[in-house]
N, C-alpha and C positions, 0 to 999 in steps of 0.2 A: 640467338645467342652473340653477344661483342665480345673481339676479344679480348686479351689484356693493349696490346696494339691499339684498338681500336680505342679505347676507351681513355687510353693516355693521349693519344689526339682528340679527344674530344674534349678534353683538361687544358691541354694546351692552346686548344682554338678559345677553349671559355674566356680564360688571359687575358687572349687575345682581345678580343672582341672589347674583353669590359674597359683593359686596358684604355683601346681607343675613343670609348665609350666616358672613361673620367679626363682622358685626355677634352674631348668635345664640349661635355659641362665645363673644364675650368677653363676653357679658352672664349667660353660664349655662356658667362652665368651674367654678367653685369650687363649685357647688351639685351639680355631677355630679362632681367630685373626694371631695365629701362624703356623699353617699349611694350612687355605682357600689359597682355586686355586682361578683362573680370576674367573672359571664358579662359586664356591662356594657365589663368592663375587657377581656375579648377580643375581644367586637363590636369599641370603638373602638381596638383597637391595628389590627382586618383594615378597618375605613372609613378612619381614616388612610393604610393604607398603600395599600390602593386610589385614595386621594384625591391624594397625593401622585408615582405612578404617570400620572394623570391630568395631573396638572400637570406634571408633566416635560415627556409629550409637547405641551402646550399650548406648553411652551416651545419646545419641536421644533420645531411648527410656525408659531409666530410667524417665530423665528430662519429657516424656509425664507422665510419672505413677505418677510421685509425684504430676507434677500438679494436675492431675485427682483425685490423692487419696487425694491432698487439699481443692478441691473443695466439691468433696465427704462430707469429714469430719467436716467445715465450717457451711455445708446443715440442 
């Protein structure tokens, strides 16, 4: 079982990975739109759908954690 510091380190790493991914998306979106093939567009749609699903699941986990922490601190 991971200890609290490992959990926090993983959240820090997730934030960093997401920040880099956002930067790359912003820097490359216009070039992708200009050069993407129909196959590329299909992959794009699949990947975005998968990423959105994961983001929704992460939001659910964060909400559960925040709720549990709130209950813990109010006792």
